[in-house]
N, C-alpha and C positions, 0 to 999 in steps of 0.2 A: 507346095504346103511354105503357109505362111503360118506364126504367131500373130492373133489379133489381140490387142484392147480393150475391153469394152470398157466406159465410163458409167459410171452407175450411182446410183447412190451410196452403193456398197461396191468396194473394189472387188473385181473377181477378174480372172483369166480364159481364155476358150483357145482350142486348137481348132483350126478351121482351114478350112479348104478352095480355092477360089473356085467360082462355079465352070470354069472353061477348063480344068486343069482333070489330069486321066486319074480315075481311081489309083490310094495309094500302093506302092509292093508293099510284099510281109515284110522286107528289110525296112522302107521306109516306116511301116506301124512301129517297127520294133525299134527306130532310133527314134520316136516320139516315146515310146515309153520309157526307154533309157534317159531321154531329156525330162520326164515326169522326174520321176525316180532322183534325177541328180538335180534339177532345177526346186528339188519344192521344200527342202528344207531355207534356201537363195528369196523364197518370194513373202511376198511382204507380210506381215503375222495376219492382217484382215484378209486373206485370201478363201473364198466362198464359192470356188468352184465345184466340190462336191455339192455344197447346200444347192447353187441352181440346177445342176442334173435331178437332186432331188423332188425340187420344189417342182419340176417340169411333169415329174415323174408321178409326183403325187395328185397335182391336177388331174390327169389321165386316169386313175385308179385304179394304175398299177405299182406293184410291193419296189422298192428301191432299189436297185442295183448295186452291186459291192459296191466298195472303194476303189474309187482311181486308182491308190498307190497298189490295191492289190490287183487289179485287174493289171498293171503293167507289172506287177514281178511275176503277176501266172505266166504273163506274156513272153519275161525276160527265159524264164523256165522252161520253156516251149523249144527256147533254143542255147540251151545249155552250153556251148561255145560262146556266145557272144554274153553271154552271163558273165562266165568268168573272165572272160578279158574286160567287162566293165567293174570289176570287184578292186581295181585300184583306185579307182574314182569312186566308188561307191562311200555316200557320205553313214559314216559312221552308225548314227540314229537306226539306219535300214538294215543293219546287218541282223539283226534281229531275227526281225519279220521277214527277210527274205531265209534265213536258216532254217526257220521251221517247217516255213512251205516247202522246200528243197530237204530235208527231212522225212518230214510228211508225205512226201511224192513222189519220196524212194527215187531222188536225182543224183545217184550217185556219183557223179564225175563233180556237179555242185558243190556237193557236201566236202567233199577229196578236198576241189580249191578254197572252200570258205574254214575249212580247218585252217587251213597253212596261212589265210592274212586274215584270222581270227584277231581285230581291231582292239580286242581288251584283254586283260592280265587273265581271266578265268571265262572259261568255256563249261558249263555244267550243263554238262549233256543226258547226265544222269535225270534229272527233274524234265527235261524235255521228251527221254526215253518213258517216263511213268503213263506220260500222257499220250503216247505215240510209240504200241510196242513195237522194238525196232522190228525191220525184214533185218536178216543178216547182211546184207550184201552192203547194205547201206553203214550199219554197223562199222562193215568192215574198212568201208570207203573213209567213215569216218579216221578209225586207226592209220588207214594209209595217208589221208595229207596230213597227220601227226607225223608219221616217219617221215615223209616226203622233206616237212622241215626242219626236222631234225637233220635231216643230209644235206641239209642247205648250205653251201660255202659261200662266204662273205668274207671276201677280202678288198679293204680298202685302195684306189691306184692312184696315184694320181697324174699318169701319163692319160688314161680314159677313162673321167671318171663315170659311173655309170649314171642313166638315167631317174630323175628323183622317186622316190618309191618309196609309200608306206611302208613305216616299221612295223614287224610282226611283233604281237607283244606277247603271243600267249606263253602264259608260265603255268598255268595248270589246268586238266582238263578232268571237271572230276564228272565222276561216274555213280554218285548216292543218288536214288532218288529221290531220297529225305532234306535234299540240302538245296538252296536258295530258290524255293518253292514257287517267288515270287518275281524271277528275276524273268521270266517269257511274260509272266502276267502286266507285268510293270509297262516291257516293250510290247507291246500290242500296241500301247499310243506311245506315239513317237516321246518319248521324256532323255533327251539327251543330259540330263542332268544327272541320270542313272548312270553315267560313263565311271562315275569315281567308285562306285558302289565295289562294283571288283577287280579294280587298281590297287592292291598294294603298293607301296613306297619300295623303290630296291634300293636294297640293302649297300649302305654307304662305300662298301671297299668293294662291291661287285664294281658301283662307278665310277670309284677312282681307276681302278685296276681295266675295266677300259678305254678311260682316258690315254694310258700311256700306252696301253696298247697301240692307239689309233695314232697315238704321234710316231710310234716307231715302226709304224708301216705293217704289223703285223696282223694276222690274223687273229680277229677277235673270240674269247673261249666263250661258249654259248655254253649257259646253265642249262641244266639238267630240268626237264619238265616233268612234272610231279604230275600224277595220274593218282587221285583221289577216288578208291572201290571199297564198298563193302564188301566182304567174301562169306557164304555159306559155301563150305564143300561137303554134299550130301553122298556122292555115291564116287565111287571107284572112277567112271568116266565123266569126263568132264564136259558140260553142256560146250556146243560148237563157240559161245560169244567171247566166255570164261579161258577157255584153250587160245583161242585167237589172238587173244591180251597178253595170256601171258606169253605165246611166240614172241611176239611182239618186246615186249617185257625182255625178255632174253637176248636178242637181238641187239638193243638199244642200249645194255644194260650201263653203261656208261651213262649215258644220254638222256635215259627214260626213266624215272624211280616210280616206281609202285608200292601207294602208299594204300596202308587199309586200316582203319581205326575202328572199326567192328570186323572179327572174326569167328566164326559161327563153322566147327566142323562137329559132324555125323558121321558114322559109320563108315568110315573114310580109311583104309590101309594107310599105317605110320607111315612107310615105304613115298608113298603118294605124298604125305601130307606133306614131307622133307622137301621134296624135292619141288614144292609147291612156296617155300617157305624161302627156298635160297632163292626167288625170285623179288621177295618183298621187303622192304625196309621197314627190320624188324620193329625199330625202337618207334615205330607208328601206328603202332597197336596199343590200343587205351581198352578196348572190352572186347576179351576173350572167355567164349564156350567151348569148352572139352564135353562133350556129349557122348563117347563110345563108351562101348562093352569090352574096356581097353584090362587085362592085365596089369599088377602094378608094375610086371617087366617093362610091361610094352609102354607105360608111361615111360617110363626112364628112358628112352631112345630119344623121348619129345622134347623132355625135360631141359636138353641146352637150347633150343630153343628158346623157350620158356624166358632162361635166364638173360635172353639178349633183348629182353621185353620191356625197356628200362623205362617206359610210359605207361605202363597199366595199370590201369584207376580199376579194373573192375576184372576177379577171374570166378568163374564157374566149372568146378570138375564134376562131371557127373558119372557115375554106374563102373568107379575106378574097384577089380574086385583082386584079392588075393587066392592063389590057386590056393584048395585043398591040404596039400601037403610041402608049402614050403616051406624050407630050412628058414627057421628062426632070423640065424644070420645073414640073409641075402635079402630077407623080410625087411630087416632094420638098415638095413645098406639102402634100399628103394625109396624109404621112408628119409631118410638121413638125403639121398640126391634130392626130394622132390622139398623139402624145408629147406635148406642149403640157396634153392633156386630164389627165396623168398629176399633171402640177403641183398637182391638185385632187382629188389623192387620197390624202392623207396615213394613211388607216388600209389602203393595199391592200396586202396578205399573199402572196397566192396571185396568181401570173399563169399563166395558160396563152396558148399562141400553136400553133396546131394549123391547118396545111396554109395560112399566109399566103405572098404572094410576093411582102412588098415588106422582108421581113427582113435577103436576100442586101445585105452593105455597109453595113447600117443599124444592124445591132445597137446600137451607141451612142448611137446618138438615140434609142429607146426607152427603155434603162435609165436616159439618164443623167436622165435626168427624173424619176426614182422620188424621193419625199420619203422614205420609210423602208424601211430593211433588209427585204427580201423571205425568208416562209420557206418557199413553195414556187413553183419555176421550174421549167414545162415546155415545153419549142419542141421540136413534135413534127412529121415530114412535111413539114419547110422546108428550103432549101438556104441555107448561112453559109460565110462566107469563114472564113481560116486567120485572119485581122486580127479578124473577128469573135469567134471563139474566144479569140484573144489579150485581148480588149475583156474578154469575159466573164470571164477569171480574173484580171481587175483591177477587177471594179467593189469598191464600196463597200456596192451596194446588194444584193449574197448571197454575203458573208461568214461571214454566222448562217442559213444553208440547212437549213433540216431534209428536204427531197424536193428532188432534181436530177432529170428528166426529158429525155434527148435521144434519146429511141425516134424511130427512121425520119430520124435524120440525118445522112447521108451522109459520113461523117469517114476514108474511104478514102485519100487522095490526102493527109490533113492531116495536118500534124504533133499528135499529142497532148501534146505538152508543155504547152501552159497549159492541156488540162484535167488535165492530172498537178499541176497548181499549183495548178490549182481542187479537187479533192478532197483536194489537201494543206490550203490554207485555211479547208475545209469541216469537217476532219475530224473537231473534237471536238462538232458539230452534225448533222452530215448521217446520218438515218434510213434513207432510200431512197433509190436510184441503180437510175434505170434506160438503159438503153444497148441495148437491142435493135434491131436490124435497124442498127446504125449501117455494115454491113460493114469492122468492127473485124479485121485483121491479125494473126499470132501476135506479131508484133515489137514491134506496136503496143502492144497488150494487153499483156503482159511488163511496157513500161516502164512501166505502170499501178497494177502489183502492188505497189512500196515502200508508194506513197500508200492506198491500199487498207486494207492490215495497221494503220496508222493511222486507220483509222478507229472510234472507240471505239464509238459508236451505234448503228450501221448493223445496221439489224434484216432487210434485205428489199434483193436485189440480183438484179437482173433483166439477162440480157445474150445472150439466145437473136435467133437467126439469124446470126449471126456466124461466118465459118471461123475455127474455132480446134481445135488441134490436141489428141490426149490429153494431152500430156509440157506444155502449159502449163495446162491441167487441176487436172492433178496440181501443178501450181506454187502455184495460183491457192487449192488446200487448203492448204498449207501455210505462206502467205501470212497465209490468214484465221483459223487455227486456235487465233488467240488473241485474238478478236473474240466475247467470251461473249455479245452480244445477238444476233447475226446468226443467223435464224429460218427464214431462205427463200431460197435460193438459185437462181434456174430460170437453167439456162444450154442452150448448144445443143449438137443428137448431134455429137460427136467428128469431126473429116474421115476418121476413119480405118474411122467407119459408115457410110463410103459406098460403091456398087458400082463407082461410074463418074461421071466429071464433069461429066456430068448431074445429079447429086444425088439419083441412085435409093438409097433407104435401104436397108440391108439389115438385115433385125430380128434375125436370130442376132447378127451382130457387133455391134450393137447393144448388146444384151441382154449380150454377153459384159464389153463395157468398163464398161455401167451398173453391172455387180456387179464389177467390181475396184474403180468410182470408190466405191462402199456399202461396199465392205471395207475401203479408205481410211479414208474418214469412221469407219467402227469403230475403227479402230487409233487413230484420231486422237486418241479421245477428245470427238468430238465426233458422238455418235452422233443426240443431240437436232436438226442441224440436218436440214432437209429439203431434199432435192435432188430438181429434176425437171427432167427432156429434154424439149426442147420444139424441134420445128421444122416446118415448112410441109411438107405432104406435094403433092410437083412435079405430081403428077396431076388431084389433086382442090382445092387448095389448103387444107386444111382443117389444123390443127394435130395435131402428135401428142406427146403425154405418157406422160412414161417412170416410175412412183414406181418403188414395188416389184413390180407388173409394170407390163407394155405398156398401153398404152390405143391406140390402134392406128384409123386411116382405114378405111374399108369395102375401098380397095383394096388391101389387104396383107392380108385375111379371105379363107380359102381359100376356094372358089368350094362 
């Protein structure tokens, strides 16, 4: 076998065999493929081998074959032992392409070896798993490769120095599916410049420590590898991939740090949650949702973990309830235990409280422990008193709100003067206001309009499910005409569009009133503002939307 160079108007390379030579063996073909892969980045920039093949096939009227690099990679993976042996000499630029093929083709041995030899600081495996649903054994092979990497012992020796070897750089295994979306796409074409995208500069103290250890002939301290993952705990029995990950995290606790930016908890026993959280770096959690039907006492057993999430920015608590005969002293203790954790959350910016039964008369206990101003406060489907609303309007932690939600909070019997004060306080920052299903009457809503007219940053206003008349809707339009950023208003079907007190909607009346309102929007010069009518069907409970044309539920469709 020999490699010949053709001199042409275009510089090119080809691999050919002498006419008298015997057909090459499988080993020889693999050697050719390895040569092509190893030499590919070293060939002159104007290399047209693929173009030469393509031109031959196009002239024959046959579809162009796969790229030469792809064929070489496929051949290597057919002999995993040979592919693994070539990893130390494999150009960095070709690792992502070969790893993608190995992962998609379930070549577990190659995947394991390539994780150990990964030449970048970060391996974004989650983004690859999004496109190639992982086979359990392939995923386990990747974690086994990481485990072997952590188990390696690197001892410098002046007597018998080891053979020069590429320094493995893996610091982060990223299992998040929505992170580094463009990494594998960029590497589908060879771009060596992308190397720097995933290589954070090492901390200077670590560099200094390693130099001192090397001079002293000591074993260098290996920095822990971080595994980034978003956890969603839905059932008592974990899926096999998560179970295997937790097993590895437990085995290598000092060398493998499990970091979770987003944590979602649904209907999982609190004892199972506590076992899992012992393996997670709690200061890495920034977004926490607890959607469990928990008693307040059960929440209390979870709270010590909450207090250790010092970088938490978003917290949602949903469906936490009091037992009917809970002693007042016990109830007060649980609420104090919850609010005390907020003192340990200096970065909290978004707080969502949904269907929690302990807020009534205690909102001041919750909000007074907040360390920094909130950007989002959402209190939905809860009972509150007028004293709670009054405290909310005066609280220092809500003066810079961007989003305020009170959906499902019954305000019918309360004075809305505190809410008016709150809206006016936040008028310079408020962008999203949600007052759906609050039972607000005409007189109450009219009192809010002057404050609403001052919300210069308001983009979205929702107040569906409130019994409002057409005249108040017209007044709302007049008060908000000066809000240049307001782009979406979701309003209820006016009272005049119902046939009777039972809430039977009359589609013809709604169409007339909606057309009238749209005309007022156009003449006001705010045609860009989108208005939708939304109401709940009294028969089936589905929502009814009305934009340019009505979108009705089947109950209103002709048979």
